[in-house]
Backbone as numpy.savetxt, mean C-alpha at the origin, in Angstrom:
# Nx Ny Nz CAx CAy CAz Cx Cy Cz
15.41 15.38 -16.39 14.26 15.05 -15.54 14.22 15.98 -14.34
13.10 16.65 -14.14 12.96 17.59 -13.02 12.57 16.85 -11.75
12.63 17.57 -10.63 12.23 16.97 -9.36 10.75 16.58 -9.37
9.93 17.41 -10.00 8.51 17.09 -10.09 8.28 15.83 -10.91
9.03 15.69 -12.00 8.89 14.48 -12.82 9.36 13.25 -12.08
10.45 13.39 -11.29 10.90 12.27 -10.46 9.80 11.87 -9.49
9.21 12.87 -8.83 8.15 12.59 -7.84 6.97 11.89 -8.50
6.71 12.22 -9.76 5.58 11.58 -10.44 5.93 10.20 -10.98
7.19 9.98 -11.33 7.61 8.64 -11.75 7.46 7.65 -10.60
7.88 8.04 -9.40 7.79 7.16 -8.23 6.46 7.36 -7.50
5.60 8.23 -8.03 4.30 8.58 -7.44 4.48 8.81 -5.94
5.27 9.82 -5.62 5.69 10.07 -4.25 4.52 10.24 -3.30
3.41 10.79 -3.79 2.27 11.04 -2.90 1.64 9.75 -2.40
1.85 8.63 -3.11 1.26 7.38 -2.67 2.12 6.64 -1.65
3.29 7.16 -1.34 4.17 6.47 -0.38 3.58 6.48 1.02
2.54 7.29 1.19 1.85 7.32 2.48 1.26 5.95 2.80
1.04 5.13 1.78 0.46 3.80 2.02 1.45 2.90 2.74
2.64 2.73 2.15 3.64 1.88 2.79 4.10 2.48 4.12
4.26 3.80 4.15 4.72 4.44 5.38 3.64 4.40 6.46
2.38 4.36 6.04 1.29 4.22 7.01 1.32 2.86 7.68
1.50 1.81 6.88 1.62 0.46 7.45 2.83 0.37 8.37
3.94 0.93 7.93 5.16 0.94 8.74 4.92 1.65 10.08
4.26 2.80 10.04 3.99 3.55 11.27 3.09 2.76 12.22
2.08 2.09 11.65 1.16 1.30 12.48 1.88 0.11 13.12
2.73 -0.55 12.36 3.49 -1.68 12.91 4.44 -1.21 13.99
5.04 -0.06 13.80 5.94 0.50 14.81 5.16 0.84 16.08
3.97 1.43 15.91 3.13 1.72 17.06 2.69 0.46 17.78
2.36 -0.57 17.01 1.95 -1.84 17.62 3.11 -2.48 18.37
4.32 -2.38 17.81 5.50 -2.91 18.49 5.73 -2.18 19.81
5.53 -0.88 19.80 5.65 -0.10 21.04 4.62 -0.55 22.06
3.40 -0.78 21.60 2.33 -1.23 22.50 2.64 -2.59 23.12
3.17 -3.50 22.32 3.44 -4.86 22.81 4.72 -4.91 23.65
5.77 -4.25 23.18 7.09 -4.35 23.82 7.36 -3.28 24.87
6.64 -2.18 24.80 6.87 -1.01 25.66 8.25 -0.38 25.41
8.79 -0.60 24.22 10.08 0.01 23.86 10.24 -0.10 22.35
11.17 0.70 21.83 11.50 0.65 20.41 13.00 0.77 20.22
13.52 0.03 19.24 14.90 0.23 18.81 14.85 1.35 17.77
15.18 2.56 18.18 15.00 3.74 17.33 15.83 3.65 16.05
17.06 3.13 16.15 17.91 3.00 14.95 17.25 2.09 13.93
16.70 0.98 14.40 16.02 0.07 13.48 14.77 0.70 12.89
14.09 1.52 13.66 12.91 2.23 13.14 13.32 3.11 11.96
14.40 3.86 12.10 14.85 4.77 11.05 15.29 4.00 9.80
16.10 2.96 9.99 16.62 2.19 8.85 15.48 1.48 8.13
14.58 0.85 8.90 13.45 0.14 8.31 12.53 1.10 7.57
12.31 2.28 8.14 11.46 3.27 7.48 12.03 3.70 6.14
13.33 3.95 6.10 13.98 4.36 4.85 13.97 3.22 3.82
14.25 2.01 4.27 14.24 0.86 3.36 12.85 0.68 2.76
11.83 0.81 3.58 10.45 0.70 3.10 10.16 1.74 2.03
10.58 2.97 2.30 10.34 4.06 1.35 11.01 3.81 0.01
12.28 3.36 0.03 13.01 3.18 -1.22 12.49 1.96 -2.00
12.11 0.89 -1.32 11.52 -0.26 -2.02 10.22 0.16 -2.69
9.42 0.92 -1.98 8.14 1.36 -2.54 8.34 2.29 -3.74
9.30 3.21 -3.64 9.57 4.10 -4.77 10.08 3.32 -5.97
10.94 2.33 -5.73 11.44 1.52 -6.83 10.33 0.72 -7.49
9.46 0.15 -6.68 8.34 -0.63 -7.22 7.44 0.23 -8.08
7.12 1.43 -7.59 6.25 2.32 -8.36 6.95 2.81 -9.63
8.26 3.01 -9.55 9.01 3.39 -10.74 8.93 2.32 -11.82
9.08 1.06 -11.41 8.93 -0.05 -12.37 7.51 -0.08 -12.93
6.55 0.19 -12.07 5.16 0.23 -12.51 4.96 1.30 -13.58
5.55 2.48 -13.35 5.46 3.57 -14.33 6.11 3.16 -15.66
7.28 2.54 -15.57 8.02 2.13 -16.76 7.26 1.08 -17.57
6.85 0.00 -16.90 6.24 -1.11 -17.64 4.83 -0.78 -18.12
4.08 0.03 -17.36 2.75 0.42 -17.81 2.83 1.24 -19.10
3.90 2.03 -19.23 4.08 2.81 -20.46 4.56 1.91 -21.60
5.56 1.07 -21.33 6.13 0.21 -22.37 5.08 -0.74 -22.93
4.20 -1.26 -22.06 3.20 -2.23 -22.50 1.92 -1.56 -23.01
1.87 -0.24 -22.96 0.72 0.47 -23.50 -0.45 0.60 -22.55
-0.28 0.15 -21.30 -1.36 0.32 -20.33 -1.64 1.80 -20.10
-0.58 2.58 -19.99 -0.69 4.03 -19.95 -0.52 4.56 -21.37
-1.55 5.19 -21.90 -1.48 5.70 -23.26 -2.36 6.93 -23.39
-2.19 7.66 -24.48 -2.90 8.92 -24.66 -4.38 8.74 -24.95
-4.79 7.53 -25.30 -6.21 7.28 -25.59 -7.05 7.16 -24.31
-6.49 6.53 -23.26 -7.27 6.25 -22.06 -6.71 6.90 -20.79
-5.45 7.29 -20.79 -4.82 7.83 -19.59 -5.01 9.34 -19.54
-5.85 9.79 -18.60 -6.15 11.22 -18.51 -5.40 11.92 -17.38
-4.78 11.13 -16.49 -4.09 11.74 -15.34 -2.85 12.51 -15.79
-2.76 13.74 -15.36 -1.61 14.57 -15.72 -0.31 14.05 -15.12
-0.43 13.29 -14.01 0.76 12.79 -13.32 1.54 11.78 -14.15
0.94 11.22 -15.18 1.62 10.22 -16.01 2.59 10.93 -16.96
3.77 11.26 -16.47 4.71 12.11 -17.22 5.29 11.40 -18.44
5.36 10.08 -18.44 5.87 9.39 -19.63 4.89 9.53 -20.79
3.61 9.68 -20.45 2.57 9.82 -21.48 2.44 11.27 -21.92
2.35 12.18 -20.97 1.96 13.56 -21.27 3.12 14.54 -21.36
4.30 14.18 -20.86 5.44 15.10 -20.90 6.63 14.54 -21.67
6.41 13.39 -22.30 7.45 12.78 -23.15 8.76 12.55 -22.40
8.66 12.21 -21.12 9.84 11.83 -20.35 10.31 10.46 -20.84
11.60 10.28 -20.99 12.14 9.02 -21.48 11.80 7.88 -20.53
11.27 6.77 -21.05 10.97 5.62 -20.18 12.23 5.06 -19.51
13.40 5.22 -20.16 14.64 4.76 -19.56 14.93 5.51 -18.25
14.48 6.74 -18.17 14.65 7.51 -16.94 13.94 6.83 -15.78
12.71 6.36 -16.04 11.95 5.66 -15.01 12.64 4.36 -14.61
13.22 3.66 -15.61 13.93 2.41 -15.33 15.15 2.66 -14.45
15.94 3.67 -14.78 17.15 3.98 -14.01 16.80 4.43 -12.59
15.76 5.22 -12.46 15.31 5.65 -11.14 14.92 4.44 -10.30
14.20 3.51 -10.88 13.75 2.32 -10.16 14.93 1.47 -9.68
15.90 1.26 -10.56 17.08 0.47 -10.21 17.87 1.15 -9.09
17.96 2.48 -9.14 18.68 3.22 -8.10 17.98 3.09 -6.76
16.64 3.18 -6.77 15.87 3.05 -5.52 16.05 1.67 -4.90
16.03 0.64 -5.74 16.21 -0.72 -5.24 17.63 -0.93 -4.71
18.62 -0.32 -5.35 20.00 -0.46 -4.90 20.17 0.15 -3.50
19.60 1.33 -3.30 19.68 1.96 -1.98 18.95 1.12 -0.94
17.79 0.59 -1.32 17.02 -0.25 -0.40 17.80 -1.51 -0.02
18.53 -2.08 -0.98 19.32 -3.29 -0.72 20.42 -3.00 0.30
21.08 -1.86 0.17 22.12 -1.49 1.13 21.53 -1.32 2.53
20.41 -0.65 2.62 19.74 -0.47 3.90 19.30 -1.81 4.49
18.85 -2.71 3.61 18.44 -4.03 4.07 19.60 -4.82 4.66
20.77 -4.71 4.04 21.96 -5.41 4.57 22.34 -4.84 5.93
22.28 -3.53 6.07 22.58 -2.91 7.37 21.60 -3.40 8.43
20.33 -3.46 8.06 19.31 -3.93 9.01 19.52 -5.39 9.36
19.94 -6.20 8.38 20.21 -7.62 8.65 21.39 -7.78 9.61
22.39 -6.94 9.48 23.53 -6.98 10.39 23.11 -6.66 11.82
22.09 -5.83 11.96 21.62 -5.43 13.28 20.60 -6.41 13.86
20.00 -7.25 13.00 18.94 -8.15 13.47 19.24 -9.60 13.10
18.88 -9.98 11.89 19.07 -11.38 11.45 19.26 -11.41 9.94
20.11 -12.34 9.49 20.35 -12.50 8.06 19.12 -13.03 7.33
18.11 -13.48 8.07 16.86 -13.92 7.45 16.18 -12.79 6.70
16.48 -11.55 7.09 15.87 -10.41 6.42 16.31 -10.29 4.97
17.50 -10.81 4.63 18.00 -10.67 3.26 17.15 -11.44 2.26
16.90 -12.76 2.46 16.02 -13.44 1.50 14.60 -12.91 1.51
14.12 -12.50 2.68 12.76 -11.94 2.76 12.69 -10.64 1.97
13.68 -9.79 2.17 13.73 -8.53 1.43 13.86 -8.76 -0.07
14.65 -9.77 -0.45 14.82 -10.07 -1.87 13.50 -10.50 -2.50
12.73 -11.29 -1.77 11.42 -11.73 -2.27 10.50 -10.53 -2.44
10.52 -9.61 -1.48 9.68 -8.42 -1.56 10.05 -7.56 -2.76
11.35 -7.39 -3.00 11.79 -6.58 -4.14 11.46 -7.29 -5.45
11.62 -8.60 -5.49 11.29 -9.35 -6.70 9.80 -9.24 -7.02
8.98 -9.29 -5.97 7.54 -9.16 -6.16 7.19 -7.76 -6.65
7.88 -6.75 -6.11 7.67 -5.38 -6.56 7.96 -5.23 -8.04
9.02 -5.89 -8.51 9.36 -5.84 -9.93 8.34 -6.62 -10.76
7.99 -7.82 -10.31 7.11 -8.69 -11.07 5.66 -8.22 -11.07
5.35 -7.25 -10.22 3.98 -6.74 -10.18 3.58 -6.19 -11.55
4.51 -5.49 -12.20 4.23 -5.02 -13.57 5.27 -5.50 -14.57
6.40 -6.08 -14.11 7.45 -6.54 -14.99 7.38 -8.03 -15.23
8.34 -8.54 -15.99 8.39 -9.96 -16.28 7.37 -10.37 -17.33
7.38 -11.64 -17.72 6.48 -12.11 -18.79 5.02 -12.19 -18.38
4.74 -12.32 -17.09 3.37 -12.45 -16.61 3.13 -11.48 -15.44
2.96 -10.19 -15.72 2.81 -9.19 -14.65 1.61 -9.48 -13.76
1.83 -9.43 -12.46 0.76 -9.71 -11.49 -0.37 -8.70 -11.63
-0.02 -7.45 -11.95 -1.03 -6.39 -12.01 -2.05 -6.61 -13.13
-1.73 -7.45 -14.09 -2.64 -7.70 -15.21 -3.57 -8.86 -14.93
-3.50 -9.43 -13.73 -4.30 -10.59 -13.36 -5.31 -10.22 -12.26
-6.22 -11.12 -11.92 -7.17 -10.85 -10.83 -6.53 -10.88 -9.45
-5.22 -11.16 -9.37 -4.57 -11.31 -8.06 -3.83 -10.06 -7.62
-3.98 -8.97 -8.36 -3.25 -7.74 -8.03 -3.55 -7.23 -6.64
-4.85 -7.19 -6.27 -5.23 -6.69 -4.95 -4.62 -7.54 -3.84
-4.62 -8.87 -4.05 -4.09 -9.77 -3.05 -2.59 -9.56 -2.84
-1.84 -9.44 -3.92 -0.39 -9.27 -3.80 -0.04 -7.90 -3.25
-0.65 -6.85 -3.78 -0.34 -5.51 -3.30 -0.75 -5.35 -1.85
-1.97 -5.80 -1.53 -2.43 -5.72 -0.16 -1.61 -6.58 0.78
-1.20 -7.75 0.30 -0.42 -8.67 1.14 0.96 -8.14 1.46
1.65 -7.60 0.46 3.02 -7.17 0.68 3.10 -5.79 1.34
2.19 -4.88 0.96 2.20 -3.56 1.59 1.47 -3.56 2.93
0.74 -4.64 3.19 0.02 -4.77 4.45 0.70 -5.75 5.39
0.20 -6.99 5.48 0.73 -7.96 6.44 2.23 -8.22 6.36
2.78 -8.39 5.16 4.21 -8.70 5.05 5.05 -7.56 5.61
4.76 -6.33 5.17 5.50 -5.17 5.68 5.29 -5.00 7.18
4.08 -5.22 7.64 3.76 -5.11 9.07 4.60 -6.09 9.88
4.65 -7.35 9.42 5.36 -8.39 10.16 6.88 -8.20 10.10
7.39 -7.73 8.96 8.83 -7.47 8.88 9.21 -6.35 9.84
8.39 -5.31 9.90 8.64 -4.20 10.82 8.65 -4.70 12.26
7.69 -5.55 12.61 7.67 -6.12 13.96 8.93 -6.94 14.22
9.37 -7.69 13.21 10.54 -8.54 13.37 11.79 -7.71 13.68
11.90 -6.54 13.06 13.06 -5.68 13.34 13.01 -5.10 14.75
11.87 -5.25 15.40 11.72 -4.82 16.79 11.67 -6.01 17.74
12.09 -7.18 17.25 12.20 -8.36 18.10 10.93 -9.16 18.28
9.91 -8.90 17.45 8.64 -9.62 17.56 8.50 -10.61 16.40
8.39 -11.87 16.71 8.29 -12.91 15.67 6.86 -13.03 15.16
6.66 -13.60 13.97 5.32 -13.72 13.38 4.45 -14.79 14.04
3.98 -14.54 15.26 3.06 -15.47 15.90 1.62 -15.18 15.47
0.67 -15.97 15.98 -0.72 -15.85 15.53 -1.29 -14.46 15.79
-1.05 -13.91 16.97 -1.58 -12.58 17.30 -1.05 -11.52 16.36
0.25 -11.58 16.08 0.85 -10.57 15.21 0.34 -10.69 13.78
0.14 -11.91 13.33 -0.40 -12.12 11.98 -1.83 -11.57 11.89
-2.64 -11.88 12.90 -4.02 -11.38 12.91 -4.04 -9.85 12.97
-3.12 -9.27 13.73 -3.07 -7.81 13.86 -2.76 -7.14 12.53
-2.12 -7.85 11.63 -1.72 -7.26 10.34 -2.82 -7.31 9.29
-3.86 -8.11 9.50 -4.83 -8.38 8.44 -5.71 -7.18 8.04
-6.11 -6.30 8.98 -6.91 -5.15 8.52 -6.21 -4.32 7.45
-4.90 -4.30 7.48 -4.15 -3.50 6.50 -4.20 -4.14 5.11
-4.33 -5.46 5.07 -4.53 -6.16 3.80 -5.81 -5.66 3.14
-6.89 -5.58 3.92 -8.18 -5.16 3.39 -8.15 -3.71 2.92
-7.55 -2.82 3.72 -7.55 -1.41 3.38 -6.73 -1.12 2.13
-5.58 -1.77 2.01 -4.73 -1.53 0.83 -5.36 -2.14 -0.41
-5.98 -3.32 -0.25 -6.71 -3.91 -1.38 -7.83 -2.99 -1.83
-8.46 -2.30 -0.88 -9.52 -1.34 -1.22 -9.00 -0.23 -2.12
-7.80 0.27 -1.80 -7.21 1.34 -2.61 -6.98 0.86 -4.04
-6.43 -0.34 -4.18 -6.17 -0.87 -5.52 -7.48 -1.16 -6.26
-8.50 -1.57 -5.52 -9.80 -1.84 -6.14 -10.41 -0.56 -6.70
-10.24 0.55 -5.99 -10.71 1.84 -6.51 -9.96 2.18 -7.80
-8.64 2.01 -7.78 -7.82 2.29 -8.96 -8.26 1.44 -10.14
-8.43 0.14 -9.93 -8.79 -0.75 -11.03 -10.22 -0.55 -11.51
-11.11 -0.17 -10.59 -12.49 0.10 -10.99 -12.55 1.31 -11.91
-11.76 2.33 -11.61 -11.71 3.52 -12.46 -11.04 3.24 -13.80
-10.08 2.33 -13.81 -9.32 2.02 -15.04 -9.94 0.88 -15.83
-11.11 0.40 -15.43 -11.66 -0.84 -15.97 -11.77 -0.83 -17.49
-12.28 0.24 -18.07 -12.49 0.29 -19.52 -11.16 0.27 -20.27
-10.23 1.13 -19.85 -8.93 1.17 -20.50 -8.14 -0.10 -20.32
-8.20 -0.69 -19.11 -7.47 -1.93 -18.84 -8.00 -3.07 -19.70
-9.32 -3.13 -19.85 -9.90 -4.21 -20.66 -9.49 -4.05 -22.12
-9.45 -2.83 -22.60 -9.04 -2.59 -23.98 -7.58 -2.96 -24.19
-6.78 -2.90 -23.11 -5.36 -3.22 -23.19 -5.08 -4.69 -22.94
-6.14 -5.49 -22.71 -5.96 -6.92 -22.53 -5.71 -7.37 -21.10
-5.86 -6.47 -20.14 -5.68 -6.86 -18.74 -6.91 -7.61 -18.25
-6.72 -8.43 -17.21 -7.83 -9.19 -16.62 -7.85 -8.95 -15.11
-8.03 -7.70 -14.72 -8.07 -7.38 -13.30 -9.38 -7.87 -12.70
-9.43 -7.88 -11.38 -10.63 -8.33 -10.69 -11.81 -7.42 -11.01
-11.55 -6.13 -11.19 -12.62 -5.19 -11.53 -13.26 -5.54 -12.87
-12.46 -5.99 -13.82 -12.97 -6.36 -15.14 -13.82 -7.62 -15.04
-13.34 -8.59 -14.28 -14.06 -9.86 -14.13 -15.39 -9.64 -13.41
-15.39 -8.78 -12.38 -16.60 -8.56 -11.59 -17.62 -7.70 -12.31
-17.17 -6.82 -13.18 -18.09 -5.91 -13.84 -18.25 -4.62 -13.04
-18.87 -3.62 -13.65 -18.93 -2.28 -13.07 -19.58 -2.27 -11.68
-20.74 -2.87 -11.52 -21.46 -2.82 -10.25 -20.73 -3.56 -9.15
-20.30 -4.77 -9.42 -19.64 -5.57 -8.40 -18.25 -5.07 -8.07
-17.59 -4.43 -9.03 -16.29 -3.81 -8.75 -16.46 -2.70 -7.72
-17.55 -1.93 -7.85 -17.85 -0.89 -6.87 -18.20 -1.50 -5.52
-18.94 -2.62 -5.53 -19.29 -3.30 -4.28 -18.05 -3.81 -3.56
-17.05 -4.27 -4.33 -15.83 -4.81 -3.73 -15.11 -3.75 -2.90
-15.12 -2.51 -3.35 -14.49 -1.42 -2.60 -15.10 -1.33 -1.20
-16.43 -1.41 -1.12 -17.10 -1.36 0.17 -16.81 -2.56 1.03
-16.82 -3.74 0.43 -16.55 -4.98 1.18 -15.17 -4.92 1.82
-14.18 -4.49 1.06 -12.81 -4.43 1.58 -12.65 -3.34 2.64
-13.20 -2.16 2.37 -13.07 -1.05 3.31 -13.77 -1.33 4.62
-15.05 -1.69 4.55 -15.80 -1.98 5.78 -15.27 -3.23 6.46
-14.76 -4.17 5.65 -14.19 -5.40 6.23 -13.02 -5.11 7.14
-12.21 -4.11 6.80 -11.06 -3.74 7.63 -11.53 -3.25 9.01
-12.59 -2.46 9.03 -13.10 -1.94 10.30 -13.75 -3.05 11.13
-14.48 -3.94 10.46 -15.11 -5.06 11.17 -14.06 -5.96 11.79
-13.01 -6.26 11.03 -11.94 -7.11 11.55 -11.23 -6.44 12.73
-11.01 -5.14 12.65 -10.39 -4.42 13.77 -11.24 -4.54 15.03
-12.56 -4.43 14.86 -13.47 -4.55 16.01 -13.37 -5.94 16.63
-13.28 -6.97 15.78 -13.14 -8.34 16.29 -11.83 -8.50 17.06
-10.76 -7.90 16.56 -9.47 -8.00 17.23 -9.47 -7.25 18.56
-10.30 -6.24 18.70 -10.45 -5.58 20.00 -11.14 -6.52 20.99
-12.17 -7.21 20.52 -12.91 -8.15 21.37 -11.97 -9.22 21.92
-11.03 -9.68 21.09 -10.11 -10.74 21.52 -8.81 -10.18 22.11
-8.82 -8.88 22.44 -7.70 -8.22 23.15 -6.39 -8.23 22.38
-6.46 -8.39 21.06 -5.26 -8.26 20.24 -4.97 -6.79 20.00
-6.02 -6.01 19.76 -5.92 -4.56 19.72 -6.43 -3.99 21.04
-5.85 -2.91 21.52 -6.33 -2.29 22.75 -7.67 -1.58 22.53
-8.38 -1.31 23.63 -9.70 -0.67 23.54 -9.62 0.75 22.98
-8.47 1.37 23.05 -8.33 2.74 22.54 -8.56 2.82 21.03
-8.47 1.67 20.34 -8.69 1.66 18.89 -10.15 1.95 18.56
-11.07 1.52 19.43 -12.50 1.59 19.11 -13.01 3.00 18.84
-12.84 3.96 19.75 -13.38 5.29 19.45 -12.67 5.99 18.30
-11.37 5.78 18.18 -10.62 6.45 17.11 -10.96 5.87 15.75
-11.07 4.55 15.67 -11.48 3.95 14.40 -12.94 4.24 14.11
-13.72 4.47 15.16 -15.11 4.86 14.95 -15.20 6.16 14.19
-14.34 7.10 14.51 -14.28 8.37 13.78 -13.85 8.15 12.34
-12.84 7.32 12.16 -12.35 7.01 10.82 -13.43 6.32 9.99
-14.20 5.44 10.62 -15.28 4.73 9.93 -16.37 5.70 9.45
-16.70 6.68 10.27 -17.70 7.67 9.88 -17.27 8.41 8.62
-16.01 8.80 8.57 -15.49 9.52 7.41 -15.50 8.62 6.17
-15.06 7.37 6.35 -15.04 6.43 5.23 -16.44 6.20 4.68
-17.41 6.01 5.56 -18.79 5.73 5.13 -19.35 6.88 4.30
-19.13 8.10 4.75 -19.63 9.27 4.04 -18.98 9.40 2.67
-17.66 9.31 2.61 -16.94 9.46 1.35 -17.22 8.31 0.40
-17.36 7.11 0.94 -17.63 5.95 0.10 -18.96 6.09 -0.61
-19.95 6.59 0.08 -21.26 6.79 -0.53 -21.17 7.80 -1.67
-20.39 8.84 -1.49 -20.23 9.84 -2.54 -19.59 9.25 -3.79
-18.57 8.42 -3.61 -17.90 7.83 -4.77 -18.82 6.87 -5.51
-19.64 6.14 -4.80 -20.59 5.22 -5.45 -21.58 5.99 -6.31
-22.05 7.13 -5.79 -23.01 7.92 -6.53 -22.40 8.53 -7.79
-21.13 8.89 -7.72 -20.45 9.51 -8.87 -19.98 8.47 -9.89
-19.76 7.23 -9.43 -19.32 6.17 -10.32 -17.81 6.11 -10.45
-17.31 4.93 -10.79 -15.87 4.73 -10.94 -15.50 4.74 -12.42
-14.91 5.86 -12.85 -14.54 6.03 -14.25 -13.18 6.71 -14.32
-12.58 6.72 -15.50 -11.27 7.37 -15.67 -11.36 8.84 -15.29
-12.50 9.47 -15.59 -12.66 10.90 -15.30 -12.75 11.19 -13.81
-13.17 10.21 -13.02 -13.30 10.43 -11.56 -12.13 9.82 -10.78
-11.14 9.28 -11.51 -10.09 8.52 -10.84 -9.30 9.36 -9.84
-8.86 10.53 -10.23 -8.05 11.35 -9.33 -8.79 11.65 -8.03
-10.06 12.01 -8.15 -10.86 12.32 -6.96 -11.08 11.08 -6.10
-11.41 9.97 -6.74 -11.71 8.75 -5.98 -10.45 8.14 -5.36
-9.32 8.26 -6.04 -8.07 7.79 -5.44 -7.71 8.66 -4.23
-8.10 9.93 -4.30 -7.93 10.79 -3.13 -8.74 10.28 -1.96
-9.99 9.88 -2.23 -10.84 9.29 -1.19 -10.21 8.04 -0.60
-9.72 7.14 -1.46 -9.14 5.88 -1.00 -7.88 6.12 -0.16
-7.01 6.99 -0.64 -5.77 7.28 0.08 -6.05 7.98 1.41
-6.96 8.95 1.40 -7.31 9.65 2.63 -7.92 8.69 3.65
-8.72 7.74 3.17 -9.32 6.75 4.08 -8.23 5.94 4.77
-7.22 5.57 4.00 -6.13 4.80 4.59 -5.32 5.65 5.57
-5.13 6.92 5.23 -4.40 7.81 6.13 -5.14 7.94 7.46
-6.46 8.17 7.40 -7.25 8.26 8.64 -7.16 6.96 9.43
-7.22 5.84 8.73 -7.17 4.52 9.37 -5.83 4.34 10.10
-4.74 4.66 9.42 -3.42 4.43 10.01 -3.08 5.45 11.10
-3.48 6.70 10.90 -3.21 7.71 11.92 -3.96 7.41 13.20
-5.25 7.07 13.09 -6.02 6.75 14.30 -5.50 5.49 14.97
-5.06 4.52 14.17 -4.50 3.29 14.74 -3.22 3.59 15.52
-2.33 4.36 14.92 -1.05 4.67 15.57 -1.27 5.46 16.86
-2.17 6.44 16.81 -2.48 7.22 18.03 -3.05 6.30 19.10
-3.92 5.37 18.69 -4.51 4.43 19.65 -3.45 3.57 20.33
-2.44 3.14 19.56 -1.36 2.33 20.14 -0.57 3.14 21.17
-0.27 4.38 20.84 0.50 5.24 21.75 -0.30 5.51 23.02
-1.59 5.82 22.86 -2.45 6.07 24.03 -2.54 4.84 24.92
-2.67 3.68 24.30 -2.76 2.44 25.08 -1.50 2.19 25.88
-0.35 2.52 25.29 0.91 2.33 26.01 1.04 3.34 27.16
0.66 4.59 26.89 0.75 5.63 27.92 -0.22 5.35 29.06
-1.42 4.87 28.72 -2.46 4.62 29.71 -2.35 3.23 30.35
-1.39 2.41 29.85 -1.16 1.06 30.36 -2.42 0.19 30.25
-3.09 0.32 29.09 -4.30 -0.49 28.88 -3.93 -1.84 28.26
């Protein structure tokens, strides 16, 4: 297995999603606390990365084993188990190794903070496995967006805050919700593009249930919903005012790109391009949010 094949098994380019949430939570912790435990930032960041890589590795393995990824419907070159005949056991071993490293990092973090992180981390890793593994994979149901958005968004956000001494109070929970919407948007784009192949494979994703038109509408509802919720949180002083102009720029970019994807349609042939739009939208969202948190702290807003 080459380095490129490893990167494609764990879909390394998508780690920007979990790392984006982590960066935003770290920035928010700095804004609220006016300080950071740098060691915890590093350990938590690495643990997040390895859990995410392990989860995606399991996703690669089980999607191939169950036939979700196949030569009839899977056109993405990145699917190395389909197009490069990489052994599926390689993906399984990579996933187990990533989770093992994440577990060690989690224990170190628990020693520095609280042993409560161990059962919480175990639940997160179990959910990562069950997303595509086990007898009833979450990804094959209409709840995929909720689970992926929930764990890569609010749950990861709140755990990151906890490692910086911030407990899950109402304000912190509300602050995490825009990330639920944005990450769900990314998965909705993915499922909308895969709708035909997924239905042929027996999956019942939300995109399949909603149909072609409404699946496309859901992408807009989730994406614009994240920006609307952020604006509401500014009004109630949960987010600082510095978020408004920066997210305004991000919203302009999202609106323009979203319109283009609707016109082109969500199909397997457009998936790579549209997933680029979804991922870039999240990157803009998280980068502007993190900058806004730093500016608010520097400006004492």
